[in-house]
N, C-alpha and C positions, 0 to 999 in steps of 0.2 A: 394927707395922712391916711394910711391904709385902714380899711374897714376891719371889723372883727372877723368877717368871713375870710378876707384876704389874709389876715394874720393867722387864722386857723389853718388855711390851706398851706401857707409857707411852713408852718410848724410841722404839718403832716408830711410834706415833701422832705423837710429836713430829717425827720425821724426815719423815713425810708432810706435816705442816703446814708445815715449813720448805721443802719442795719446792713449796708452792703448792696442796696438796690439803687439803680439809677433810672427811674421811670421816665418815659416820654410823656408829652402832653396828652397824647391819645390814651395811654394807659391810666393816667390820673383821671381823665374824664370818664373812662369806663368804670373805674373803681368808685368814683362818686355816684355815678348812675346806679350801680349795683347796691351801694349802701342806701341810696334813697328808696330804691324798690324794696329792700329788705325792711326798712324802718316802716314803710306804708303797710307792708304785709303784717308786721308785728303789731302795729296799732289796730289793724282790722281784726286780728285774732284776739286781741285783748279785750275789745269792746264787745259785750254781748249783744246779740241781736234784740231789738226791742220787740216786745210783744210776741214772745215765742209761740204761745198757743194761738194767738190770732193769725200769725203768719202761717202756722201749720194748717189752719183751716182754709186759708186762701189758696193754698197750693204749694208746689215745691219751690224751695228758695233758689235764688240764682246760684250758679256755681262760684266758688271763691276764686280769686285771682291765682294765677300760677305762683307757687312758692308759699302760699299761705298755710298756716298751721291751725288745726282745729283747737277749740278751747279744751283745757284739761277737764277730765271727768270729775264730777263732784265727789266729795267724800262719801264712802260707803257704796260707790257704784260697782258695777260688774267688772269694770276694766281694771286689771291689776296694775299697780304702779310700775313704771318703767325703771330698769336698772339705771343707776347713775352713770352718765357718760355714754349711754348707748345712743347710736345714731337712729334717728327716726325720720321718716319721709312723709311728705304730704299725701293725702288720699289721691289716688289716680283713678280716673274714670275708665271703665272697661269699654267705653264706646268712643270712637273717633268723632271729633266735632264735625258737624255738618251732615252726618249720616242719619242721625236720629233726633235732630232738632237740637236746641240749646240745652236740653235736659235729657238724661237717660230715660229709658222707658220706666213705667211705674214699678216693675218688678226688679229693676236694677238697683245696685247699691255699690258704694265705694269700697275699695279694699286698699290696704297699705302695701306699697311696693317695697321689697327689701332693698337695703342699701346696695350700691354697686360693688362695694369692696367685699368680695366673698373669699378671696384667697387668704390663708393664714399669714399673718406678719406683714400684710401689705401696708398698713398704716405706719408701722415702724420704718419700713423701707422709704416711704414717702417722706417722712420727717428727716431721715438721714440724708436723702438726696436733695432736700430743699435748698441747700446752698448753691446748687447748680443754676439757680435763677440768676446768680451773680456772674456766671461765666461770660466773659467777653472775648470773642476772637480777636486776634491781632488786626490792627487797622489794615484795610486793603489799600494798596498803593494806587488803585484806580480812582480818579476824581469823580465827583458827583456831576450832576447835570449842569449845563452851561448857564451861567447867570447873565442874561442878555443886557440887563440895565447896568450892572457893574462893569461888564465888558465894554460897553459903549462909553461909559464915563471915563474909565481908565485909558482907553484908546484915544479919546479926544484930548486928554491931558498930556499923554506921552507922544502923540503924533505917530503912533504905531499901533498895529492891532495886537492887543494883548488880551487873550481870553482869560475870563475869570470863572472858575468852576465853584459851584456850591459844595457844601459838605456832603460826602457820600452817606447814604443811608446805612445805619448800623446793621450789619448782617445778622440774621437770626440763626441761633444754634440749632443743630439737629443731632440725632443720635442714631447710630447703626448698631443693632444687636446681632451678633453672629453666633449661631449654635453649630458646634462641631457635629457633623452628620455621621460620625464613625459609629461602629457597632456598640460601643460601650456607653456613649454619651446619651443614648435614648433614656437612660435613667434620670437625666437631668431635665427632662422636658418640662416638668412642673416648675422647676426653678427658673427655667427660661421664660415660661408664660407669666410667672409672677413678676419677673424683672420687666418684661414688656408692658404689662398692665400698669406697673408702677410708673414707668417713664411716660406712658400715654396720659395718665391722670395727673402727673406732676405739673404740667402747664408750663414747663420751662423750655420746650423744644418746639420748633416749627413743624418738624416731621419726625416720626419714629418709624424706622424700618426694622423688621424682624426677618432675617434671612438665614440661610444654612450654608455652612462651609463644607464643600465636598472634595474628594480626592480623585484626580484624574488618573488615567492609566499611565501617563508619563510622569506622575508624581507632582504635577503643578496643581495649585489650589483653584477650585471653581466655586462659584456662589450661585445658589438657586433659591426659589421661593418655598421649597418643601424638603423634607428630610429624605424622601425617596428619589434617587437619581433618575429612575425610569419615568417618573411621573412629573417631573419639573424640567424647565428649560435652564440649562446650566450656562453660565457666562464666565469669562475669565475674571478672577477676583480683582485684578487691578482696575477694572472698569468702575468699581465702587470706591476707588481711592479719592480722598479729599485732599486738595492742596491749598485750600483757603483757610483752614483752621476752624471752620464753622462746625465740623462734624466730630462728635465724640463717639468712639468706637469701643464696644465691650464685646469680647469674645468669650463665650461660655464653653469650656472644654476641660476634660480631665487630662489632656495633653499626653495620651498614650496611643492614639490612633496612628495609622500609617502615614498620615500627612505630617505628623510631628516627628515620627521616627526618621522619615527621610529628610527632614529639615526644611521642607517647603513652607510649612506654617511659620517657622521662625524667620525665614527670609522675607515672607510677607509682612510680618510684624515690623521688621527693620525698615522696610520701604514706607510703611504707613506711619509709623511713629515719628518720623522726621518732620512731618507737616501738620499733624493734628493729634490731639490727645488720644491715647489708646491704653487699654488695660485688659488683662485676662482675668476673668472670674473663674477661679479654680475651686470646684466644689469638694475636692478631696481634702481631708484634714492635713495640716502642715507636716505631720510626721511621715506622710507618704509622698511628699512632693519630690524627695530625692529619687524615687523610683519612676518618675515620669520623664518625659523628653524635654521638659521645661523646668529644671530645678531652680527654685527661688531661694533667696537668702534674706534674712531680716536686716533692717537698716532704717534709714531715714530718707523719705522722698522730699525733694525740695523743688519748688517752682517759683521763678521770679518773672513777673509779667514784664518788667523792665528789660530783662535780658532775653526777650524773645518768647518767653512762656514755656520753653521746653522743660520737661520734667527731668531732673537729675536724681542721682541715687548715691547715697553715702553708706556703704555696708558697714556692719558692725564688726565683721572679722577683719583679719590682717593677712589675707591671702595675696597671691600674686595679682598685680594690677591687670586690668582687662585691656585688651588691644584697643588702639585708638578708634577703630571703626565700630566697636561694640556700643550698642545703645541699651539702656535699661527700660524694661517694660514692667510696669506695676502689676503684681499678682494679688488678687483680692479674693478673700473668702466671700461667699454669698450671704453675708450677714450685715445687719444695719451699721455695726461699728466699723467694719472695714470699708464698706461702700461710703459711709458718711465721711470717713477720713479722706478718701479720694475726692469726694465732692467738695469738701472744704479746701482741699489743695487747689482745685481748679476754679472754685467760685470766689476766692478771696482776692483782695487787691494787694499789690506790693509783693514782697517775698513771704512765702509760706513754706513751713516744714511740718511734716506729719510722720508719725511712725508707720512703717509698713514693710512690705516685702517686694522684691523685684527680681527678675531674671534677665540675663544678658543675651542679646540676639545680635547676629553679625550679618552682613550682606551676603556672605558665602558660608552660611551656617553649615557645619559639618553634620553628617548623618549621625544620629544618636543611636546608641545601642538599645536593642529591644529590652523590655522589662525582663528582669532575672527569672529565668525558667530553669528547672532542674531536669534537664533532659536525662531520661533513663531512670529517674528516681521512682521508687515504688510508692504505692498509696500511703504507707505509713510515714515515709520521709516527707511526702508532700503535706500530709496533714500535720505532722510535727512542726514543720517550718512555718505553716500558717498559724498554729497555736502559739508559737513563740513571739509573734509580732501583732496578732489581731487584737482588737478591742473585745471586751466581754459581750457587747451587743452583737458584733459580727460572729463570734463563736456560737451564740445561741441561735442566730439566724441561719447559719449554715447547717446546723443539726436539724432544724425543722424543715429546711428545704429538701433534705434527703427523702421526704415522703411525698413530694409533689413534682409535677413536670416543671422543668425549669424554663418556663415562658414568662416574660417580664410581667404581664398583668397578674399572673398567678403569684409570682414572687411578692409583688406589692400587696396582694391580698393577704398573703401569710403574715407580712409585716404589720399590716393594719390590724388584723384579727388577733394574732398571737403575740406580737412583739410591738406594741404601739410606741414604745420608747426609742425604737430604732428608726433610722431614716435613710436617705440616699447615701450618706457617708458610709454607713455600715454595709449597705448593699454594694457600694463600689469596692469596699475591701474584699468582699466575697468574689466579685467579678474579676478583680485583679489578683486573686490569691494564687492562681495557677492550679486550683483544684477543678476548674471548669474548662470545658472545651465548647467552642462555638459550633453549632450545628448549622447546616445549610438552611436557608430560608425556604419555606414552602408556601404555596398558595393557600389562603384560608387561615393561616396561623395568626393569632391575635397579637403577636409581637416576636421580638428576637428569641431564639431558641438556644438553650445550652444543655450540656449533660456533664455529669461528674466524670472525672478521669476514672478509668477502670479500677475497681476495688475501693474507691473512696466512699461511695454511697454506703457500702456494706459496713465499713468502719464507723461511719456517722450513725448508722442505725443502732449500733451498740449503745449509744448515748441517748437515744430517743425512747422515751417511755411509750408503751403501746397505747395508753389512753390518750397521750398527746398526739400520736400518729392517727388515731381515730378521729380526734377533733379536727386535725388538719384536713383529713380526707372529707370530713363533713363540709368544711368550707369549700373544698374543691368541687364537691358534688353540687353545691348551691351555684357555684360559678358556671359549671357545665350547663345546668338547667337554665340559668339566666342568659347565657350568651349563645347557647346552641339550641335551646328549645326543649320542651318536655318530651317531644317525640324522639329525641336522641338517646341512644343507649348510654346510660349513665354508669360506666364501670366504677368510678369512685364510690357511688352509692352501693353497688354490689359488694365492694371491698369493705365498706363500713359495716354492712350487714353481716358479712362473714367473720370479721374480727370481733364484732359485738355479740356473737353467739346467737344471732337471729337468722331465721330462714330468709334467704334472698327473695325479693319480690318476684313472683312468677311473671314471666314475659311470654307473650304469644309467640309461638314458633314461626318459622318462615312460612309455613303453609297458611297462617292466619294474617301475616303482614308482609305484603309483597316488596315493600320498600323500606326496610328498616334503616333509619338514618344513624350514621356514626360520625364522630368527630374526625375530621380529616387528618389531624395530628395523632399519630400512633402513641405519642408520649402520654396522652391522657388515659391510655389503657395499659401501657407497659409499666409505668411507675406504680400505680395502685397494685398491679399484680405482683410487682417485686416486693412491695410492702407486705402483701398477704403471705407470699412464700416465706418471708423472713420470720413472721410471727406464727404462722400456721403451716409448716412444711408438710408435704405429703410424701408417702412412700411410693416408689415406682412400682408398677404392676409387672408381674412376671410375664415374659414373652413379648415379642415385638408387636403383635396385633393388639394384645390387651393394653399395652402401654400407649399405642397410638389412639385407641378409643378413649382411654383415660385423659390423655392430653387434649383430645378434641372436646370432650365434655368440660374439661378445665377451661378451655379457651371460651366456650359459650358463656361461662360464669365470670371470667376475668377480662376477656378480650385482648390478651397479650399476643401480638402476631408471632412472637418467637415460639409460642407453644405450638402454633400451627406448623411452623418449619420443623420442629422436633417431631410432631405427629406425622408429617409427611415423610420424614427420614425413617421412622420406625415402620410405617406402612409400606414403603418401598422395600425395606429390608425383609419384612414379613412376606411380601409378594414374591420376592426373588427366592426366598426359602420354600414357599408353597409350590412354585413352579418346579423347583429342583426336586422336591419330594414327589411330585406327581409324574415326573418324567421316568423314574425308575420302576421296575417290576419286581414281583415277589417270586418269580420262577413259575413253574407249572403248579396249578392248584390241584390239591388232592381231593378228587371227587366233588360231590355236590356242595358239601360244607365249605370246602375251600373256595369254590366259586362264589358261594354266598358271601363269605368273608371278604373276598376280593371286590365284589360288587358293593358291599356296604362301605368298604374303605374308599372306593372310587367315588361313591356318593358324598362321603364326608369330606373327601379332598376337594371335590367340586364345590360343595357349600363353603368350605373354608376359603377357597380361592375367590368365590363370589363375594364373601363377606369382606375379605381383604381389599379387594378392588373397590367395594363400595365405601370403605373407610378412606381409601386413598382419594377417591373421587370427591368425597365430602371435604377432605382437607384442601384439595386443589381449589374447589370452588369457593371455600371459605377464605382462602388467601386473596382472592380477587376483591374481597370487601375491605381489605386493609388499606390504610392511607397510602403506603408506599406503592402498592401495586396499582391503586386507582390513578396515581399520577403518572403511570406508564401504561397507557392503553394497549400497546402492542403485547406487553407481557401479560396483561390480563386476558386478552384473547387467546394467547397461547396456552394459558393455564386452563381456560374453559375448554378448549379443544382437546387438550390432554385428558381432562376429567371425562369428557364425553366418550373418548376411546376406552376409558376404563370401565364405564358403566354398561356392561354387556349382559348382565343377569336379567332373568325374567321375573324375579320376585317383586312385589309391589313397592318395597322400600327403594330398590334400585330404579324402578320406573319413575317414581316420584322425583328422585334425585336427578335422573336424566332429563325429565321435563323441566326442572328448575334450571339445569345447565343450558338447555335449548332456549328457554326464555331469556336468560342472561346474555347469551350469544346474540339474540335478536336486539337486545338493548345496546350491546357493545358495537355491533356491526350494522345495525339498522337494515338487516336483511330479513324480509317477511318470511323467507323459507324456513328459518329457525322457529318462528312462531307457529307456523303450520305444522312443523315437525313435532312441536310440544303438544299441539292439539291431537295429532295422530297418536302420540305416545300414550296419552291419557285414555283415548277411546280404545286403543288396542288392549290396554290393560283390562278393561271390562270385557271385551270380546274374548280374550284368552281365558279369563276366569269363567265366563259362561260356557265356553267350549269344553273346559276341564270339569264342568259340573259342580263347580263351587263358586257361584256368583259372589261378588263383593257386597257386603252388607255393613250396616252400622257405621261407626266412625270412619272406617276406611273408605267406604263408598261416599260418605259425606265429604271427606277431604278431597276425593278425586272430582266430585261434582263442583265443589267450591272452586278448585283450581281451574276446571274446565270453563266454568262460567266467567271467571275473570279473563281467561285467555281469549274466549270468544268475543267478549266486549272489547278488548284491545284489538283483536283481528278485524272487527268491524270498523274501527277508526283508521285502518291502514289506507294509504293512497287517497286520503282526504275524502273518504266516503261520506255521503250525506244522503238525506232523504230516505226512500223506501229501503234501499240496500242497507243502510246503517240500522234502521229500525228492525229490519229482519234479524240481523246478527244480535242486536240488543234483546229481541224477544226470545231468541234461543238461549242467550246467556241468562235471561231472567228465569226461564224454565229450569235450567240447571241449578241456579242459585236457590230457587224456591224449594226444590227437592232437597238440596243440601241443608237448608234451614230446618225443614221438617224432620230430616234424619237426625240432626244434632239435638233437636228438642226431644225427640222420642228416645234417644240414647242417653239423655240426662247429661249432655256435654256441659262444659264450663259456660256460664252465662256470657262471659266476655267473648268467647268464640261465637256463640250464637248471635250476639249483638253485632259483631263484625260481619258475619254472613248476611244478616238482614240489612245492614247499611249498604253493603255491595248490591244486594238485591234492589234497594231503593235507587241506586245509580243506574242500574240497568232498566228499571221501570221508567225513569225519567227519560232516558235515551230512546226507549221504545215508544214513548208517547202515551204512556198510561195516564188514566185520569187521576185527579188530585185525591179523590176519595180512596182509591186503592193504594196510593202512595202514602197517604196519612195513616191508613190502617196498618200498613207494614211498619211505619215508624212508631206506632204505638207498641207493637211487639218488641221493636228494638229498644224503645225506652224502658220497657219492663225488664228486659234482659240486661240492660246497662247497670242496674242497681245503683250504687253509690260511687261508681268510678267516674271521677270528674272528666277525664279525657273522653270516655264514651258518651257521657251526657252532653258534653260540648258538641260532639259530632251529631248526636241525635237532634239537639235543639237547632243547630245550624242547618241540618237537612230539612227540618220542619219549616224553618224560615224560607228556604228556597222554594219549597212546595207552595207555601202561601204566596210568595212573591210571583211565582209563575202563574198562579191562579188569579192574580190581580187584587188579592187581598192585602193591600199595603199596610193597613193598620195591624192586621194579624201578624204579618211578617215583621213589622217593627217591634211588636211585643216579643216575638220569638227570638229576634236578634238580642233584645235586652235580656231575656232569660239566658241566652247562651253566653253572654258576656260574664255572668256570674261564675261560670266554670272555667274561664280562661285565666291563665296566670298573668299577673300584672305586667311583666316585661317579656312575655313569651311571644314567639313567632305566631302561634296560633291566635293570640289576641289581635295582633296586627293584621292578620288575614281576615279575621272576623270583622273588625272595625272597618277595614277597607271595603269589604263586601257590603256591609251595612250602609256605609257612606255613599257608595256607588248607587245603590238602590234608591236612596233619598235624592241623589243628584239627578237620576234619570226621571224620577217622578216629577221634577220641576217645581215643586212647592216648598221645599225646605232646603234651599241651597246653603244657607248659613249654617244650619245644623249639620249638613253633609260636610261642609268645610271643616267644622270642628272635629268630627269623627275622623276624617282623612288626615287631619294634622296631628291628631293624637296617635293614629296608627303609624304615621311616618316617624314619629319620635321613637316608637317601639321596634320598628323593623330593623333588622341587621343592616348596618351601613354597607353600601356597595352591593347588596344583594339584589336579585331581580325583583323581589317583592318590594323593596324600597323604591326602585325605579318606577314600578307600576303605580305605587301610591303617590309618588312625586308627580306623575302624569295626571292622575285623577285630581290631586289637589290643585294643580295649575289650571285644569279645566274647570273646577268649581269656582276658582277666583275669577276667571274670565267670564263665566256665566253670570256671576254676581255683578260684575262690572256692566254687563249688557243690560241688567235690570235696574241697577242703582246708580251707575255712572260714577262710582268712586274710583278715581284714576290709580291710586296706589294698589288696588286689587289687580288692575291690568298689568302694572309694572311687575308685581310679585308673581303673577301667573306666567307672564313671559319668561321671567327668570327661571322658574321651576321647569317649565316645558323645555327650555334651551338646555338646562342641566341634564335632563333625561335624554334629550336627543343626542347630546355629545358623549354621555357616559354610559348609557345602557348597552348591555352586551347583545341583546336580542335585536336582530334586524327589523322584524315587524314592529317591535315597540318603538325603535328609533324612527321608522317611517310614520307611525301614528303621532309621535311627539312633534316631529318637524311639521306635519300637516296641521295639527292644532296650533302650533306656534305661528305658522303663516296666517291662519285665520285670526289669531289674537292680534298680531301686528297690524292687520288691516283695520282693527278697531280704533287705532290711534288716529287723531285728526291729521289732515293733510299738512305736510311740512315737518311733522315729527320724524326723527331718524328711524325709529322702529317701523313706521308705516312703509318707508322706502325699502326696507330689508325683507318685506314679506315674500318678494319673488325668490330670494335666496332660500327661504325656508321651504317653499313649495317645490323648488328644483331639488333640494336635498331629500325631501320626502319621496319624490319620484325616483331618485337614484337608489334609495334604500329599498323601496318596494319593488323596483325592477332593475336589479344590478346588471343583468345581461339581456340580450335581445331574446334569448330563448326561455326567459323566465316566464312561468305561467301568469296569465292575467290575474289582476288583483283589484279589489275594490279601492284599496289605498292609492294605487297608481292612478285610477281614474279620478278620484277625488283631488289628488294633487294637481293633475292637469286642469280640472275645473277651477281650483283655487287660483292657479297661476293665470288662467284665462280671465277671471274677475279682476285680478290685480292689473292686467294689461288694460282692461276696460276702464278701470278707475283712472288710469293715467293716460287716457285717450290714445291707446294703441290698438285699434280695431283689428288690424291685420294679424298681429301676434296673438290677440285673443281668439280670433276665429281659428287659427292654426291649432291652439291648445284645445279648444272645444272639439274640433274634429278628431284630434288624437284621443280625447276622452270618450267620444262616441265610439271610436274603433275599440277602445278597451272595454267598454260596455258590451259591445257586440261579441267580443271574444269570450267574455264571461257567460253571455247567453248561449254561446255555442257549446260551452262546456257543461250546460245544464245545471249551473250553480243555482242554489235555492236562496242564497243570501244577497241577491241583487236588489238594491233599493230602487224600485221602478220609478218612484217620484223624482229621484235625482236623474235618472235616465231621461225622463220626459223634460226636465228642466234643461238638460244639455241640449236636447233637440230644439227646444224653444229658443235658446240663446243663439244657436247656429242659424236658425231661421231669421231671427231678428237682425243679426249682423249681415247675413247675405242679402237681406232686403234693403240695406242702406246704400 
């Protein structure tokens, strides 16, 4: 007679089978184990600990078991009641077990970790897809393992060898998620991520793959691991085809890309749907499906497991029958209802039928017509056609988008801020409306770029209130600051100030800021400028030169590159007119008065010509700062040379502009002759003024000396100068900058200009080897001039921290870095640089490695992804983790450190940084115990470091190359290869010798002595 436990177990299994589940014995055992653990945890949470006060006096209580829940707070406590139905998680210790003992340090406390489900609607999708637990692939005709006992018994009875096979193991289901990587489907990335996370947490699949479907040049489909074809390895799509029925495939696409228009995607669906379940997740609303390359129709989806399990479709309409070779493919909306119907269709037993939609695909699917476009239609016709079929949300969205650059992250920001009720469907309507044109991708752009068709934006602006446009530009301004840093010229902020009737914030001119940063995408300047021109038009100035000057000033305020092109055209026209007027004569002059008038006229014409050439030179140089020209270095160099040819005047303004052109040419061509020419230009300016009896004074002389000091400092760093030669240039630069600061202070110049000059003086003093007292006194002056400007106060505090760090005052430097952090924006690049510098100081001190790791990790989360700063921070963080492993022996630190170092070594753009990363990675891999895979790959890292440090035989000697040879030699010694080790040590000694021959001052002599010692030890064996 069965016991009560056996009866309860049979009832439990019976209820599971009634619900559509067929659990194995292992699954039942796991469920019972989990239930037992949960019941024990619940009992432990319900029972209050005895003697609470007495236990508190004895010491910290032991940690609760995993999964336990703390007792509820008593009535009247400080903790507010939780919302009904809200998920709560157990307290999680901030410390890994085994590193700080069984209990956290006395100052530690537990925190509540948020639930993992963070995407909206995730729980609803999980409930909808839950029937997929019941999906069972068709039985595989391959038998299971040979049953030896049954085979022997049957063969003995039948006098013949008759093998008996056991039942084959039930194949586990898996899911493949494919995201169409066409230009429009990037809108659906969040939907794709949500679907992937749902499938991963559902627990119904052995494996979940999330891949991307690409379009090959010949029209065939390819599959890769990422959305960018240049950054992922692409494989033929049919390599991922499943013929066993175990794989469920969901393709997320709006079906309007070139792969669908050419029929390649439909043919792929036909090949795949014949062997395993497949569906297309279509994010567009059903009323737009007829405009795609996969038009679907409503009907009934039917699946009968007894008939092979293939999905059949019964359309509602009475159209012509489909060809015999056509197969239906379910088309689903990304909603819990649609996905739930599909899940019930696949997860049920017997014959199932659900309402849905499907499209027909054929093995030789024909080319589909492109989405309807109105070629030759004007902007009014395009906009009228869109308004006739668009939803109200899409209409509101397209009007607000007229005031922002059409870059995908910005579009989504406008949706979230201005129209929170709209979503991807409304955005898709706009992208497929025919009102937009896709722009070429550019480096540094945060996403796909679009532009309105000519004339459409102006018509949309008629429906946009000025206050709404100002609000949209404010959000855009915050986006620019957050993603490109506070040091970037924020043209949307200038547009907001202009439209709001406020004075635009004054910016330091080019003479005070040598490297003004701009957003690489000109759309962030062009679109705000267009909005300002719409609401605040200006009248053109009379005359070509006056109009060129007006446009140039307008560009400084708005940043629209098209204003520079117009200014250049007007200046060139004025220059041609000035040369034409100066070529003719007035005949014979009548007497002395006529000669005087002729001389005055000639002087005026010369001044006009000089002024015109100056304006043209400024416009040409300004064009080199635009994003389009910066992406074409040859064009930028040509414009700079042309500007230099125009700047032939002897007046101070022309000389300053010529020096700026020469400096920019040095940066563009890396030719020191241009930098020396800029220094000569500034020095000749003062010599000519002295010779004319009117020496330069006041702000003009301060500006000249400030520029000269900066150029001398840069000139000293040329050709890798070090030591006394560099200090000599720095001392000369400091003298010029000190005089410039005094002149600015006496002339009552703007405090920000004075602060910038003093900070430059601080850089020169540090390079010249000045004492810390002199440097700190200079910083005190700079701090007083900074006032309440957060950017300048950040620079002053950071400079003070460097002075104290160089002086060995670690505590003072630590306090200065903490003070500087208060002036750095939360998500700014400046904060990432500050935290990285701070963390590196603590790491090098060797006493606060864990604190350094925290600062570097926080800096890395703030740094722009893919930027050189992010790679440097990644390297320092990996170094910190390896250092902590060496002290504490926590192996996960070593694994994570190696991962970060390898990522830096493979992805960094700077060769020196890659060489350092490979070197550190080689040393880190040698920390693994013998027999571990990473330890045996240390040689590879040292070799790659050597290759990066010395790519050619004629490459100058480097410390990194010598260290890489030393590291590889130690690797050979560890694995008992003395001959190879001696060879590497001798090569390292030769590298040290080359460095000494170049009189380098950065030679680590202790490492040189270690190299010699190892050579001597191996030679003695």
